[in-house]
DSSP file (Angstrom, degrees, kcal/mol; ACC not computed):
  #  RESIDUE AA STRUCTURE BP1 BP2  ACC     N-H-->O    O-->H-N    N-H-->O    O-->H-N    TCO  KAPPA ALPHA  PHI   PSI    X-CA   Y-CA   Z-CA
    1    1 A M              0   0    0      0, 0.0    30,-2.9     0, 0.0     2,-0.5   0.000 360.0 360.0 360.0 137.2  117.5  109.4  109.2
    2    2 A I  E     -a   31   0A   0     28,-0.2    55,-3.2    30,-0.1     2,-0.6  -0.935 360.0-167.8-114.1 124.9  118.2  113.0  110.1
    3    3 A V  E     -aB  32  56A   0     28,-3.2    30,-3.1    -2,-0.5     2,-0.5  -0.959   8.1-160.1-111.7 119.5  118.4  114.1  113.7
    4    4 A E  E     -aB  33  55A   0     51,-2.9    51,-2.7    -2,-0.6     2,-0.6  -0.869   2.2-163.5-102.4 130.8  118.3  117.9  114.2
    5    5 A F  E     -aB  34  54A   0     28,-3.2    30,-3.1    -2,-0.5     2,-0.5  -0.947   1.9-163.9-119.0 110.5  119.6  119.2  117.5
    6    6 A Y  E     +aB  35  53A   0     47,-3.1    47,-2.0    -2,-0.6     2,-0.2  -0.837  35.4 116.3 -97.3 125.4  118.7  122.8  118.4
    7    7 A G  E     -a   36   0A   0     28,-2.3    30,-2.8    -2,-0.5    31,-0.4  -0.829  45.9-125.3-160.1-163.0  120.7  124.4  121.2
    8    8 A R    >   -     0   0    0     -2,-0.2     3,-1.1    28,-0.2     6,-0.2  -0.980  34.6 -87.2-158.2 157.6  123.2  127.1  122.1
    9    9 A Q  T 3  S+     0   0    0     -2,-0.3     3,-0.1     1,-0.2     5,-0.0  -0.368 109.7  32.4 -66.3 147.6  126.6  127.4  123.7
   10   10 A G  T 3  S+     0   0    0      1,-0.2     2,-0.7    -2,-0.0    -1,-0.2   0.527  84.8 123.9  84.6   5.6  126.6  127.7  127.5
   11   11 A C    <>  -     0   0    0     -3,-1.1     4,-1.9     1,-0.2    -1,-0.2  -0.883  44.6-165.5-103.1 109.1  123.5  125.5  127.9
   12   12 A H  H  > S+     0   0    0     -2,-0.7     4,-2.0     1,-0.2    -1,-0.2   0.850  90.3  54.0 -66.6 -33.0  124.3  122.6  130.2
   13   13 A L  H  > S+     0   0    0      2,-0.2     4,-2.5     1,-0.2    -1,-0.2   0.888 106.9  52.9 -65.3 -37.1  121.1  120.7  129.2
   14   14 A C  H  > S+     0   0    0      1,-0.2     4,-2.7     2,-0.2    -2,-0.2   0.911 107.6  51.2 -62.9 -42.0  122.3  121.1  125.5
   15   15 A D  H  X S+     0   0    0     -4,-1.9     4,-2.0     2,-0.2    -1,-0.2   0.908 110.9  48.6 -61.5 -41.9  125.7  119.6  126.4
   16   16 A E  H  X S+     0   0    0     -4,-2.0     4,-2.0     2,-0.2    -2,-0.2   0.931 113.6  45.1 -64.4 -46.7  124.0  116.6  128.2
   17   17 A V  H  X S+     0   0    0     -4,-2.5     4,-2.7     2,-0.2     5,-0.2   0.891 110.3  55.2 -66.9 -39.2  121.6  115.9  125.3
   18   18 A R  H  X S+     0   0    0     -4,-2.7     4,-2.5     1,-0.2    -1,-0.2   0.934 108.9  47.9 -57.9 -46.5  124.4  116.3  122.7
   19   19 A E  H  X S+     0   0    0     -4,-2.0     4,-2.0     1,-0.2    -1,-0.2   0.892 111.0  51.0 -62.8 -40.2  126.5  113.6  124.6
   20   20 A E  H  X S+     0   0    0     -4,-2.0     4,-2.1     2,-0.2    -1,-0.2   0.925 111.7  47.5 -62.2 -44.1  123.4  111.3  124.7
   21   21 A L  H  X S+     0   0    0     -4,-2.7     4,-1.9     1,-0.2    -2,-0.2   0.900 109.7  52.3 -65.3 -40.9  122.9  111.7  121.0
   22   22 A L  H  < S+     0   0    0     -4,-2.5     4,-0.5     1,-0.2    -1,-0.2   0.890 110.2  49.4 -63.0 -38.1  126.5  111.1  120.1
   23   23 A G  H >< S+     0   0    0     -4,-2.0     3,-1.1     1,-0.2     4,-0.4   0.890 109.0  51.7 -65.8 -39.7  126.4  107.9  122.2
   24   24 A M  H >X S+     0   0    0     -4,-2.1     4,-3.1     1,-0.3     3,-1.7   0.827  98.7  65.9 -65.9 -31.3  123.2  106.7  120.4
   25   25 A R  T 3< S+     0   0    0     -4,-1.9    -1,-0.3     1,-0.3    -2,-0.2   0.711  91.9  62.8 -66.2 -18.5  124.9  107.3  117.1
   26   26 A E  T <4 S+     0   0    0     -3,-1.1    -1,-0.3    -4,-0.5    -2,-0.2   0.724 116.1  30.4 -73.9 -20.9  127.3  104.5  118.0
   27   27 A V  T <4 S+     0   0    0     -3,-1.7     2,-0.4    -4,-0.4    -2,-0.2   0.785 125.7  37.6-104.4 -40.4  124.3  102.1  118.0
   28   28 A V  S  < S-     0   0    0     -4,-3.1     2,-0.5     2,-0.0    -1,-0.3  -0.954  81.1-125.8-120.4 132.3  121.9  103.6  115.5
   29   29 A E        +     0   0    0     -2,-0.4     2,-0.3    -3,-0.1    -3,-0.1  -0.652  48.6 137.4 -81.3 124.2  123.0  105.2  112.2
   30   30 A F        -     0   0    0     -2,-0.5     2,-0.6    -5,-0.2   -28,-0.2  -0.980  54.1-109.4-158.1 157.4  121.8  108.8  111.7
   31   31 A E  E     -a    2   0A   0    -30,-2.9   -28,-3.2    -2,-0.3     2,-0.6  -0.811  32.0-151.7 -89.5 123.4  123.0  112.1  110.5
   32   32 A L  E     -a    3   0A   0     -2,-0.6     2,-0.6   -30,-0.2   -28,-0.2  -0.867  11.1-171.5-100.7 120.1  123.2  114.6  113.4
   33   33 A R  E     -a    4   0A   0    -30,-3.1   -28,-3.2    -2,-0.6     2,-0.5  -0.949   7.5-157.9-112.0 117.1  122.8  118.2  112.5
   34   34 A E  E     -a    5   0A   0     -2,-0.6     2,-0.5   -30,-0.2   -28,-0.2  -0.832   9.1-170.5 -96.5 127.9  123.5  120.7  115.3
   35   35 A I  E     -a    6   0A   0    -30,-3.1   -28,-2.3    -2,-0.5     2,-0.6  -0.974  16.3-145.2-122.9 121.8  121.9  124.1  114.9
   36   36 A D  E >   -a    7   0A   0     -2,-0.5     3,-2.3   -30,-0.2   -28,-0.2  -0.756  11.4-147.5 -83.2 119.1  122.8  127.0  117.2
   37   37 A I  G >  S+     0   0    0    -30,-2.8     3,-1.1    -2,-0.6     7,-0.6   0.713  94.1  68.0 -63.4 -19.0  119.6  128.9  117.7
   38   38 A R  G 3  S+     0   0    0    -31,-0.4    -1,-0.3     1,-0.2   -30,-0.1   0.596  84.2  73.5 -76.0  -8.3  121.6  132.2  117.9
   39   39 A S  G <  S+     0   0    0     -3,-2.3    -1,-0.2     1,-0.2    -2,-0.2   0.611 103.4  37.3 -78.4 -10.9  122.4  131.8  114.2
   40   40 A D    <>  -     0   0    0     -3,-1.1     4,-2.7    -4,-0.2     5,-0.2  -0.960  69.9-146.0-145.7 120.5  118.9  132.8  113.1
   41   41 A P  H  > S+     0   0    0      0, 0.0     4,-2.4     0, 0.0     5,-0.2   0.845 102.8  52.8 -55.8 -35.9  116.7  135.4  114.8
   42   42 A A  H  > S+     0   0    0      2,-0.2     4,-2.1     1,-0.2     5,-0.1   0.915 110.9  46.1 -67.9 -42.0  113.5  133.3  114.0
   43   43 A L  H  > S+     0   0    0      2,-0.2     4,-3.0    -3,-0.2     5,-0.2   0.909 112.1  51.9 -65.1 -41.0  115.0  130.2  115.6
   44   44 A F  H  X S+     0   0    0     -4,-2.7     4,-1.6    -7,-0.6    -2,-0.2   0.928 111.1  47.0 -60.9 -44.9  116.1  132.2  118.6
   45   45 A A  H  < S+     0   0    0     -4,-2.4    -1,-0.2    -5,-0.2     4,-0.2   0.883 116.7  44.8 -63.5 -38.1  112.7  133.7  119.1
   46   46 A R  H  < S+     0   0    0     -4,-2.1    -2,-0.2    -5,-0.2    -1,-0.2   0.902 128.6  22.2 -73.9 -42.1  111.1  130.2  118.7
   47   47 A Y  H >X S+     0   0    0     -4,-3.0     3,-2.1    -5,-0.1     4,-0.9   0.328  81.7 118.7-112.2   6.8  113.4  128.2  121.0
   48   48 A R  T 3< S+     0   0    0     -4,-1.6     3,-0.2     1,-0.3    -1,-0.1   0.832  92.2  24.1 -44.9 -46.7  115.0  130.8  123.3
   49   49 A Y  T 34 S+     0   0    0     -4,-0.2    -1,-0.3    -3,-0.2    -2,-0.1   0.282 119.6  61.6-103.9  10.0  113.6  129.3  126.5
   50   50 A D  T <4 S+     0   0    0     -3,-2.1    14,-0.8   -43,-0.0    -2,-0.2   0.357  75.4 164.9-121.6   5.3  113.1  125.7  125.2
   51   51 A V     <  +     0   0    0     -4,-0.9   -44,-0.2    -3,-0.2   -38,-0.1  -0.417  47.5  52.3 -74.8 151.3  116.6  124.4  124.2
   52   52 A P        +     0   0    0      0, 0.0    12,-3.3     0, 0.0     2,-0.4   0.563  68.4 170.9 -79.8 155.1  117.6  121.8  123.7
   53   53 A V  E     -BC   6  63A   0    -47,-2.0   -47,-3.1    10,-0.2     2,-0.5  -0.996  14.9-159.5-128.2 135.3  115.1  120.6  121.1
   54   54 A V  E     -BC   5  62A   0      8,-2.6     7,-3.1    -2,-0.4     8,-1.6  -0.969   6.7-173.4-120.7 125.7  115.6  117.4  119.1
   55   55 A L  E     -BC   4  60A   0    -51,-2.7   -51,-2.9    -2,-0.5     2,-0.5  -0.942   9.0-158.5-114.5 138.8  113.8  116.7  115.8
   56   56 A V  E >  S-BC   3  59A   0      3,-2.9     3,-1.9    -2,-0.4   -53,-0.2  -0.974  81.5 -19.3-117.4 118.5  113.9  113.4  114.0
   57   57 A D  T 3  S-     0   0    0    -55,-3.2    -1,-0.2    -2,-0.5   -54,-0.1   0.877 131.2 -49.8  49.4  42.0  113.0  113.6  110.3
   58   58 A G  T 3  S+     0   0    0    -56,-0.3     2,-0.4     1,-0.2    -1,-0.3   0.378 116.3 110.1  85.3  -3.8  111.4  116.9  111.0
   59   59 A M  E <  S-C   56   0A   0     -3,-1.9    -3,-2.9     1,-0.0     2,-0.3  -0.896  72.9-115.2-109.1 133.9  109.2  115.8  113.9
   60   60 A E  E     +C   55   0A   0     -2,-0.4    -5,-0.3    -5,-0.2     3,-0.1  -0.473  39.3 165.1 -68.3 126.7  109.9  117.0  117.5
   61   61 A W  E     +     0   0A   0     -7,-3.1     2,-0.3     1,-0.3    -6,-0.2   0.611  62.6  16.3-113.2 -23.1  110.9  114.1  119.7
   62   62 A A  E     -C   54   0A   0     -8,-1.6    -8,-2.6     4,-0.1     2,-0.3  -0.998  51.4-171.0-155.2 149.2  112.4  115.9  122.7
   63   63 A R  E    S-C   53   0A   0      2,-0.6     2,-1.3    -2,-0.3   -10,-0.2  -0.987  77.1  -5.7-143.5 132.7  112.5  119.3  124.4
   64   64 A H  S    S-     0   0    0    -12,-3.3     2,-0.3   -14,-0.8   -47,-0.1  -0.235 130.2  -7.0  77.9 -44.1  114.7  120.3  127.3
   65   65 A R  S    S-     0   0    0     -2,-1.3     2,-1.0   -13,-0.1    -2,-0.6  -0.976  71.1-101.2-167.3 164.2  116.0  116.8  127.8
   66   66 A I        -     0   0    0     -2,-0.3    -4,-0.1     1,-0.2    -2,-0.1  -0.850  35.7-168.4 -93.9 102.4  115.7  113.2  126.8
   67   67 A V  S    S+     0   0    0     -2,-1.0    -1,-0.2     1,-0.3    -5,-0.0   0.879  80.0  26.3 -63.2 -41.4  113.7  111.9  129.7
   68   68 A D     >  -     0   0    0      1,-0.1     4,-2.6    -3,-0.1    -1,-0.3  -0.786  67.5-179.9-125.7  85.6  114.2  108.2  128.8
   69   69 A P  H  > S+     0   0    0      0, 0.0     4,-2.6     0, 0.0     5,-0.2   0.875  84.0  51.0 -57.0 -39.6  117.4  107.8  126.8
   70   70 A A  H  > S+     0   0    0      1,-0.2     4,-2.3     2,-0.2     5,-0.2   0.923 112.8  45.9 -64.3 -43.1  117.0  104.0  126.4
   71   71 A G  H  > S+     0   0    0      2,-0.2     4,-2.2     1,-0.2    -1,-0.2   0.875 112.0  51.8 -65.7 -37.8  113.4  104.5  125.1
   72   72 A F  H  X S+     0   0    0     -4,-2.6     4,-2.1     2,-0.2    -2,-0.2   0.920 110.3  48.6 -64.0 -44.1  114.6  107.3  122.8
   73   73 A E  H  X S+     0   0    0     -4,-2.6     4,-2.4     2,-0.2    -2,-0.2   0.901 110.4  50.9 -63.9 -41.4  117.3  105.0  121.4
   74   74 A E  H  X S+     0   0    0     -4,-2.3     4,-2.4     1,-0.2    -1,-0.2   0.905 109.2  51.4 -61.4 -40.8  114.8  102.1  120.9
   75   75 A R  H  X S+     0   0    0     -4,-2.2     4,-2.3     1,-0.2    -1,-0.2   0.897 109.2  50.2 -64.0 -39.8  112.5  104.5  119.1
   76   76 A L  H  X S+     0   0    0     -4,-2.1     4,-2.7     2,-0.2    -2,-0.2   0.907 109.2  52.1 -62.8 -41.7  115.4  105.6  116.8
   77   77 A E  H  X S+     0   0    0     -4,-2.4     4,-2.3     2,-0.2    -2,-0.2   0.908 110.3  47.8 -62.2 -41.8  116.2  101.9  116.1
   78   78 A R  H  X S+     0   0    0     -4,-2.4     4,-2.0     2,-0.2    -1,-0.2   0.916 111.7  50.4 -64.3 -42.1  112.6  101.3  115.1
   79   79 A Q  H  X S+     0   0    0     -4,-2.3     4,-0.9     1,-0.2    -2,-0.2   0.920 111.9  47.6 -61.0 -44.0  112.6  104.3  112.9
   80   80 A A  H >X S+     0   0    0     -4,-2.7     3,-0.6     1,-0.2     4,-0.6   0.896 109.9  52.6 -65.4 -40.2  115.8  103.2  111.2
   81   81 A A  H >< S+     0   0    0     -4,-2.3     3,-0.9     1,-0.2    -1,-0.2   0.864 104.3  56.3 -64.3 -36.5  114.4   99.7  110.7
   82   82 A E  H 3< S+     0   0    0     -4,-2.0    -1,-0.2     1,-0.2    -2,-0.2   0.757 102.7  57.1 -66.5 -24.1  111.3  101.0  109.0
   83   83 A R  H <<        0   0    0     -4,-0.9    -1,-0.2    -3,-0.6    -2,-0.2   0.663 360.0 360.0 -81.5 -16.7  113.5  102.8  106.5
   84   84 A R    <<        0   0    0     -3,-0.9    -1,-0.2    -4,-0.6    -2,-0.2   0.480 360.0 360.0 -79.5 360.0  115.3   99.6  105.4
């Protein structure tokens, strides 16, 4: 399972979501790809005011923050179980 995390340096919400994802990775196995939106003008234009954004296997699961971290982790566990 691939989790893409779109953010940028200096974004406190991005720091919070990154820490939540790293904690979840201790429970659920997934590849975390961090993408700085400033590395690509198209990404910057798309997400400039919306970071952080989290995609799981290409589908958006969160924007701005993970409102329910426990529910998000459960959803990741179900997704991972379906892949087995």
